[in-house]
C-alpha positions as a Python dict, from the first residue, in 0.01 Angstrom:
ca = {
    (1, 'M'): (0, 0, 0),
    (2, 'I'): (-402, 158, -29),
    (3, 'K'): (-415, 309, -359),
    (4, 'R'): (-700, 532, -266),
    (5, 'Y'): (-484, 690, -19),
    (6, 'E'): (-157, 719, -216),
    (7, 'E'): (-171, 1052, -340),
    (8, 'W'): (-223, 1162, 72),
    (9, 'A'): (-8, 922, 183),
    (10, 'D'): (287, 1105, -99),
    (11, 'T'): (209, 1481, 5),
    (12, 'L'): (242, 1405, 397),
    (13, 'I'): (593, 1177, 341),
    (14, 'E'): (711, 1499, 149),
    (15, 'K'): (641, 1719, 454),
    (16, 'I'): (809, 1413, 701),
    (17, 'R'): (1078, 1417, 521),
    (18, 'E'): (1160, 1775, 491),
    (19, 'K'): (1089, 1822, 848),
    (20, 'M'): (1302, 1518, 1019),
    (21, 'A'): (1626, 1597, 750),
    (22, 'W'): (1718, 1873, 971),
    (23, 'V'): (1556, 1742, 1331),
    (24, 'S'): (1785, 1393, 1281),
    (25, 'E'): (2119, 1627, 1221),
    (26, 'K'): (1991, 1857, 1466),
    (27, 'N'): (1967, 1602, 1722),
    (28, 'K'): (2154, 1322, 1590),
    (29, 'D'): (2388, 1281, 1928),
    (30, 'K'): (2063, 1242, 2134),
    (31, 'I'): (1819, 1027, 2209),
    (32, 'P'): (1518, 1200, 2262),
    (33, 'Y'): (1200, 1185, 2478),
    (34, 'Q'): (977, 1514, 2456),
    (35, 'T'): (1095, 1883, 2355),
    (36, 'D'): (1123, 2188, 2608),
    (37, 'A'): (926, 2523, 2592),
    (38, 'E'): (1177, 2588, 2316),
    (39, 'G'): (1075, 2352, 2151),
    (40, 'N'): (1406, 2159, 2156),
    (41, 'Y'): (1461, 1754, 2241),
    (42, 'D'): (1563, 1662, 2543),
    (43, 'D'): (1826, 1413, 2559),
    (44, 'R'): (1781, 1097, 2787),
    (45, 'S'): (2099, 940, 2749),
    (46, 'N'): (2285, 1250, 2874),
    (47, 'P'): (2460, 1136, 3200),
    (48, 'S'): (2470, 1503, 3343),
    (49, 'V'): (2077, 1524, 3336),
    (50, 'N'): (1971, 1366, 3699),
    (51, 'W'): (1754, 1075, 3564),
    (52, 'N'): (1738, 776, 3779),
    (53, 'Q'): (1822, 422, 3642),
    (54, 'D'): (1459, 392, 3512),
    (55, 'D'): (1398, 720, 3325),
    (56, 'G'): (1762, 797, 3149),
    (57, 'L'): (1938, 569, 2890),
    (58, 'S'): (1689, 269, 3015),
    (59, 'W'): (1369, 537, 2934),
    (60, 'W'): (1125, 277, 2754),
    (61, 'T'): (1072, 507, 2431),
    (62, 'N'): (1473, 508, 2359),
    (63, 'G'): (1443, 267, 2100),
    (64, 'F'): (1221, 490, 1892),
    (65, 'W'): (1468, 781, 1761),
    (66, 'G'): (1646, 485, 1599),
    (67, 'G'): (1333, 353, 1447),
    (68, 'I'): (1232, 718, 1313),
    (69, 'Q'): (1585, 698, 1174),
    (70, 'W'): (1574, 320, 994),
    (71, 'L'): (1234, 406, 861),
    (72, 'L'): (1349, 737, 699),
    (73, 'Y'): (1643, 524, 558),
    (74, 'Q'): (1405, 221, 416),
    (75, 'D'): (1236, 585, 241),
    (76, 'T'): (1485, 759, 175),
    (77, 'G'): (1784, 510, 119),
    (78, 'E'): (2036, 803, 241),
    (79, 'E'): (2322, 635, 479),
    (80, 'R'): (2331, 934, 715),
    (81, 'Y'): (1997, 749, 890),
    (82, 'A'): (2174, 477, 952),
    (83, 'E'): (2461, 617, 1119),
    (84, 'I'): (2211, 839, 1329),
    (85, 'A'): (2001, 515, 1401),
    (86, 'R'): (2343, 341, 1531),
    (87, 'L'): (2450, 613, 1764),
    (88, 'S'): (2150, 535, 1943),
    (89, 'E'): (2203, 129, 1941),
    (90, 'E'): (2569, 167, 2071),
    (91, 'K'): (2413, 372, 2348),
    (92, 'L'): (2170, 121, 2460),
    (93, 'E'): (2368, -161, 2466),
    (94, 'K'): (2477, 27, 2770),
    (95, 'C'): (2183, -42, 2926),
    (96, 'F'): (2303, -439, 2936),
    (97, 'Q'): (2589, -290, 3228),
    (98, 'S'): (2391, -112, 3478),
    (99, 'F'): (2077, -398, 3428),
    (100, 'Y'): (1882, -251, 3681),
    (101, 'G'): (1667, -40, 3502),
    (102, 'L'): (1583, -297, 3228),
    (103, 'H'): (1244, -389, 3205),
    (104, 'H'): (932, -557, 2982),
    (105, 'D'): (975, -277, 2730),
    (106, 'V'): (1326, -434, 2595),
    (107, 'G'): (1150, -470, 2300),
    (108, 'F'): (1069, -131, 2235),
    (109, 'M'): (1426, -32, 2307),
    (110, 'Y'): (1569, -299, 2046),
    (111, 'M'): (1340, -413, 1800),
    (112, 'P'): (1358, -54, 1649),
    (113, 'T'): (1739, -4, 1689),
    (114, 'A'): (1957, -337, 1709),
    (115, 'V'): (1688, -544, 1532),
    (116, 'A'): (1591, -354, 1239),
    (117, 'D'): (1952, -286, 1193),
    (118, 'W'): (2011, -652, 1173),
    (119, 'R'): (1749, -711, 935),
    (120, 'L'): (1800, -391, 690),
    (121, 'T'): (2182, -460, 699),
    (122, 'G'): (2331, -756, 853),
    (123, 'R'): (2559, -600, 1091),
    (124, 'A'): (2665, -855, 1359),
    (125, 'D'): (2638, -718, 1698),
    (126, 'S'): (2356, -579, 1618),
    (127, 'R'): (2178, -950, 1611),
    (128, 'R'): (2392, -1026, 1914),
    (129, 'T'): (2240, -763, 2146),
    (130, 'G'): (1897, -851, 1939),
    (131, 'L'): (1957, -1195, 2146),
    (132, 'H'): (2067, -1049, 2455),
    (133, 'A'): (1794, -832, 2530),
    (134, 'A'): (1570, -1100, 2416),
    (135, 'N'): (1697, -1342, 2676),
    (136, 'L'): (1657, -1054, 2944),
    (137, 'L'): (1271, -1014, 2829),
    (138, 'A'): (1251, -1411, 2878),
    (139, 'G'): (1392, -1416, 3216),
    (140, 'R'): (1073, -1190, 3310),
    (141, 'F'): (851, -1475, 3251),
    (142, 'N'): (669, -1596, 3551),
    (143, 'P'): (600, -1961, 3463),
    (144, 'A'): (293, -1990, 3743),
    (145, 'G'): (42, -1689, 3559),
    (146, 'R'): (186, -1733, 3205),
    (147, 'F'): (303, -1356, 3220),
    (148, 'I'): (594, -1170, 3148),
    (149, 'R'): (612, -924, 3444),
    (150, 'A'): (587, -523, 3430),
    (151, 'W'): (823, -276, 3536),
    (152, 'N'): (1068, -323, 3846),
    (153, 'D'): (977, -260, 4209),
    (154, 'T'): (1152, 88, 4182),
    (155, 'W'): (800, 295, 4302),
    (156, 'D'): (554, -41, 4392),
    (157, 'D'): (554, -409, 4437),
    (158, 'T'): (528, -498, 4062),
    (159, 'K'): (631, -876, 4106),
    (160, 'G'): (285, -995, 3982),
    (161, 'W'): (205, -696, 3770),
    (162, 'A'): (98, -784, 3404),
    (163, 'I'): (9, -472, 3119),
    (164, 'I'): (-161, -459, 2772),
    (165, 'D'): (185, -277, 2661),
    (166, 'C'): (405, -603, 2663),
    (167, 'M'): (190, -728, 2361),
    (168, 'M'): (385, -539, 2156),
    (169, 'N'): (694, -643, 2319),
    (170, 'L'): (664, -1007, 2230),
    (171, 'S'): (747, -916, 1930),
    (172, 'L'): (1110, -962, 2014),
    (173, 'L'): (1055, -1282, 2133),
    (174, 'Y'): (897, -1439, 1824),
    (175, 'W'): (1214, -1269, 1605),
    (176, 'A'): (1456, -1430, 1843),
    (177, 'S'): (1278, -1801, 1802),
    (178, 'E'): (1262, -1706, 1392),
    (179, 'E'): (1645, -1646, 1425),
    (180, 'T'): (1807, -1879, 1603),
    (181, 'G'): (1540, -2177, 1549),
    (182, 'D'): (1531, -2228, 1968),
    (183, 'P'): (1123, -2257, 2023),
    (184, 'R'): (1164, -2173, 2376),
    (185, 'F'): (1072, -1810, 2280),
    (186, 'R'): (778, -1827, 2083),
    (187, 'Q'): (624, -2064, 2369),
    (188, 'I'): (698, -1783, 2641),
    (189, 'A'): (526, -1525, 2369),
    (190, 'M'): (232, -1700, 2302),
    (191, 'L'): (188, -1807, 2665),
    (192, 'H'): (168, -1410, 2771),
    (193, 'A'): (-66, -1364, 2465),
    (194, 'D'): (-305, -1618, 2596),
    (195, 'T'): (-317, -1525, 2956),
    (196, 'A'): (-401, -1159, 2790),
    (197, 'R'): (-670, -1298, 2595),
    (198, 'E'): (-811, -1392, 2902),
    (199, 'N'): (-750, -1173, 3153),
    (200, 'F'): (-736, -816, 2988),
    (201, 'I'): (-976, -842, 2728),
    (202, 'R'): (-1339, -761, 2816),
    (203, 'P'): (-1654, -881, 2614),
    (204, 'D'): (-1698, -553, 2429),
    (205, 'G'): (-1372, -577, 2321),
    (206, 'S'): (-1263, -295, 2566),
    (207, 'V'): (-917, -330, 2706),
    (208, 'C'): (-756, -356, 3111),
    (209, 'H'): (-452, -203, 3130),
    (210, 'I'): (-321, -307, 3416),
    (211, 'V'): (-380, -674, 3548),
    (212, 'E'): (-237, -813, 3887),
    (213, 'F'): (-170, -1152, 3942),
    (214, 'D'): (-71, -1350, 4286),
    (215, 'P'): (340, -1403, 4168),
    (216, 'E'): (328, -1786, 4341),
    (217, 'T'): (3, -1876, 4241),
    (218, 'G'): (-58, -1697, 3900),
    (219, 'K'): (-413, -1643, 4006),
    (220, 'M'): (-580, -1350, 3911),
    (221, 'V'): (-582, -1091, 4218),
    (222, 'R'): (-718, -756, 4022),
    (223, 'S'): (-725, -522, 3723),
    (224, 'L'): (-607, -200, 3755),
    (225, 'G'): (-705, 114, 3601),
    (226, 'G'): (-331, 220, 3535),
    (227, 'Q'): (-309, 510, 3286),
    (228, 'G'): (-679, 546, 3206),
    (229, 'Y'): (-942, 734, 3380),
    (230, 'G'): (-968, 459, 3587),
    (231, 'E'): (-1132, 96, 3672),
    (232, 'G'): (-1305, -65, 3378),
    (233, 'S'): (-1258, 229, 3155),
    (234, 'S'): (-1088, 222, 2803),
    (235, 'W'): (-721, 402, 2831),
    (236, 'T'): (-715, 455, 2405),
    (237, 'R'): (-366, 355, 2396),
    (238, 'G'): (-397, 74, 2583),
    (239, 'Q'): (-654, -12, 2288),
    (240, 'G'): (-418, 25, 2024),
    (241, 'W'): (-131, -184, 2195),
    (242, 'A'): (-396, -423, 2219),
    (243, 'V'): (-468, -414, 1836),
    (244, 'Y'): (-149, -404, 1739),
    (245, 'G'): (24, -640, 1952),
    (246, 'F'): (-224, -941, 1922),
    (247, 'M'): (-178, -823, 1543),
    (248, 'I'): (214, -901, 1564),
    (249, 'S'): (107, -1292, 1766),
    (250, 'Y'): (-106, -1335, 1442),
    (251, 'L'): (170, -1229, 1199),
    (252, 'H'): (450, -1419, 1365),
    (253, 'T'): (222, -1771, 1462),
    (254, 'K'): (-61, -1803, 1226),
    (255, 'E'): (-313, -1855, 1477),
    (256, 'Q'): (-624, -1739, 1396),
    (257, 'K'): (-738, -1655, 1776),
    (258, 'Y'): (-507, -1371, 1783),
    (259, 'L'): (-653, -1207, 1490),
    (260, 'D'): (-995, -1285, 1602),
    (261, 'T'): (-878, -1064, 1921),
    (262, 'A'): (-724, -831, 1733),
    (263, 'K'): (-1063, -756, 1533),
    (264, 'K'): (-1235, -772, 1836),
    (265, 'V'): (-1074, -499, 2006),
    (266, 'A'): (-1071, -280, 1621),
    (267, 'D'): (-1406, -317, 1619),
    (268, 'Y'): (-1463, -189, 1977),
    (269, 'C'): (-1237, 140, 1853),
    (270, 'L'): (-1451, 187, 1548),
    (271, 'E'): (-1754, 202, 1768),
    (272, 'N'): (-1618, 498, 1935),
    (273, 'I'): (-1362, 695, 1755),
    (274, 'P'): (-1501, 1035, 1696),
    (275, 'D'): (-1615, 1158, 1406),
    (276, 'S'): (-1326, 1429, 1431),
    (277, 'G'): (-1088, 1115, 1405),
    (278, 'I'): (-920, 1253, 1762),
    (279, 'I'): (-856, 1002, 2014),
    (280, 'P'): (-918, 1097, 2359),
    (281, 'V'): (-713, 958, 2648),
    (282, 'D'): (-964, 722, 2731),
    (283, 'F'): (-1304, 638, 2523),
    (284, 'R'): (-1507, 654, 2856),
    (285, 'Q'): (-1359, 933, 3013),
    (286, 'P'): (-1606, 1242, 3093),
    (287, 'A'): (-1659, 1510, 2850),
    (288, 'E'): (-1493, 1765, 3015),
    (289, 'P'): (-1154, 1799, 3021),
    (290, 'A'): (-1143, 1680, 2648),
    (291, 'W'): (-752, 1559, 2757),
    (292, 'E'): (-639, 1365, 2399),
    (293, 'D'): (-376, 1166, 2318),
    (294, 'S'): (-259, 1144, 1957),
    (295, 'C'): (59, 928, 2044),
    (296, 'G'): (-270, 637, 2134),
    (297, 'A'): (-401, 753, 1762),
    (298, 'C'): (-103, 665, 1615),
    (299, 'V'): (-80, 353, 1742),
    (300, 'M'): (-422, 267, 1698),
    (301, 'A'): (-370, 323, 1342),
    (302, 'G'): (-86, 141, 1260),
    (303, 'G'): (-259, -145, 1464),
    (304, 'L'): (-603, -122, 1244),
    (305, 'L'): (-375, -111, 950),
    (306, 'E'): (-168, -436, 1047),
    (307, 'L'): (-536, -570, 1066),
    (308, 'A'): (-636, -437, 769),
    (309, 'G'): (-429, -620, 587),
    (310, 'C'): (-499, -958, 675),
    (311, 'L'): (-885, -973, 624),
    (312, 'P'): (-997, -1027, 243),
    (313, 'E'): (-1107, -745, 7),
    (314, 'G'): (-1471, -590, 122),
    (315, 'E'): (-1361, -627, 493),
    (316, 'R'): (-1042, -427, 517),
    (317, 'E'): (-1150, -107, 396),
    (318, 'R'): (-1322, -11, 706),
    (319, 'Y'): (-1017, -63, 942),
    (320, 'E'): (-801, 101, 664),
    (321, 'D'): (-1054, 417, 630),
    (322, 'A'): (-1054, 436, 1006),
    (323, 'A'): (-690, 429, 1004),
    (324, 'V'): (-638, 723, 780),
    (325, 'K'): (-933, 898, 924),
    (326, 'I'): (-712, 935, 1229),
    (327, 'L'): (-367, 1009, 1044),
    (328, 'R'): (-541, 1276, 874),
    (329, 'A'): (-672, 1426, 1136),
    (330, 'I'): (-298, 1452, 1303),
    (331, 'G'): (-149, 1500, 993),
    (332, 'E'): (-417, 1801, 941),
    (333, 'S'): (-454, 1952, 1245),
    (334, 'R'): (-223, 1792, 1541),
    (335, 'A'): (82, 1838, 1391),
    (336, 'D'): (401, 2056, 1341),
    (337, 'F'): (596, 2043, 1052),
    (338, 'G'): (742, 2361, 1141),
    (339, 'R'): (1102, 2486, 1295),
    (340, 'G'): (951, 2580, 1543),
    (341, 'C'): (929, 2219, 1743),
    (342, 'D'): (1180, 1957, 1726),
    (343, 'A'): (848, 1703, 1749),
    (344, 'I'): (583, 1625, 1471),
    (345, 'V'): (334, 1495, 1672),
    (346, 'Q'): (139, 1736, 1942),
    (347, 'N'): (-127, 1661, 2174),
    (348, 'C'): (51, 1343, 2341),
    (349, 'S'): (-55, 1302, 2700),
    (350, 'S'): (92, 979, 2879),
    (351, 'A'): (-179, 885, 3110),
    (352, 'Y'): (-527, 1089, 3231),
    (353, 'H'): (-458, 1129, 3579),
    (354, 'V'): (-140, 1340, 3539),
    (355, 'Q'): (-100, 1738, 3572),
    (356, 'V'): (28, 1776, 3230),
    (357, 'H'): (-130, 1680, 2918),
    (358, 'H'): (-72, 1794, 2563),
    (359, 'E'): (304, 1698, 2489),
    (360, 'N'): (465, 1563, 2255),
    (361, 'M'): (609, 1212, 2281),
    (362, 'S'): (938, 1082, 2020),
    (363, 'Y'): (745, 735, 1947),
    (364, 'A'): (427, 912, 1879),
    (365, 'D'): (668, 1025, 1566),
    (366, 'Y'): (760, 671, 1515),
    (367, 'F'): (407, 537, 1480),
    (368, 'F'): (279, 817, 1319),
    (369, 'M'): (588, 775, 1052),
    (370, 'E'): (546, 406, 1026),
    (371, 'A'): (165, 450, 1003),
    (372, 'V'): (184, 675, 685),
    (373, 'Y'): (436, 447, 572),
    (374, 'K'): (222, 178, 562),
    (375, 'V'): (-30, 318, 396),
    (376, 'K'): (180, 347, 104),
    (377, 'G'): (367, 50, 126),
    (378, 'T'): (748, 176, 218),
    (379, 'G'): (950, -13, 386),
    (380, 'Q'): (936, -397, 559),
    (381, 'F'): (731, -476, 887),
    (382, 'M'): (931, -351, 1215),
    (383, 'W'): (775, -594, 1469),
}
């Protein structure tokens, strides 16, 4: 708990509870990603919709709806949120049968659902699901390059690609090692984290999104701009993934190098966060158009709070203040707590060079809620 922000967090949490009470019930049979023009959530688990294997039930954000329910369960103690979360969890088990749509983001899919269920309730089937997912993630490890391969070959040859996002998915491997006592999962996670430290983090603390390696030799080939403005730029959600992701590695291993890396990236973020607290898609994008990414903002806030919690008093406050500055900006000017839209967080952008910006995405709500609960000190660490 951050005592000086407790009253602010309490007020915001009341708004979250009121909103999510009806949103959760309305959408309990769905796995939402975005809302339509009328503000109603879609359903990525609906087989009647023409999703393909990579953006339907296996879509990378599909664990966050269940994760939201587990956050609410920890906050309120209401069993109905556990029941709604399990509906998502049971649907996501079907992804193992189809297999082809699964990818490096199985951590995002199964940590906030199956692993959260096991941790919070001790449900044995959830433990099995989490371990199954961990084995699939470990199977994507390239030993020549010491990295976990990103994506599948559905739109490009990505056999040698790794991305900064995957730092968050390492939590699934750390958990599997801690759960089983088998060090292989942790070893793979740490090898990937070390490769990311060496190849993704620039001297100034800015971060590459995609790095391509030769999949046969492991030699680095190039970096790509990915979802940011371009090569050499600073995609803000990637900055958030890096701060949060290296903190995950530190929290599970206590290796100082991961804390130092998270701090280096965080310091770069603090130097570039606008006075408004509104986060652009890329810290190095042109002034116009002023595209925002509220989702990246929420991820960044969560990472900054985890970093602050591991620093001595007197040093942590600047990171706490930066995180709350971002969350305040979202809560006061980029959040919808009314009944006209199922999503809370607005003005999210999946990438800089997409045709449509300033949408909403369910995982933005997850990271927003999680970060506010961190300020309040509610619930256990989910990663």
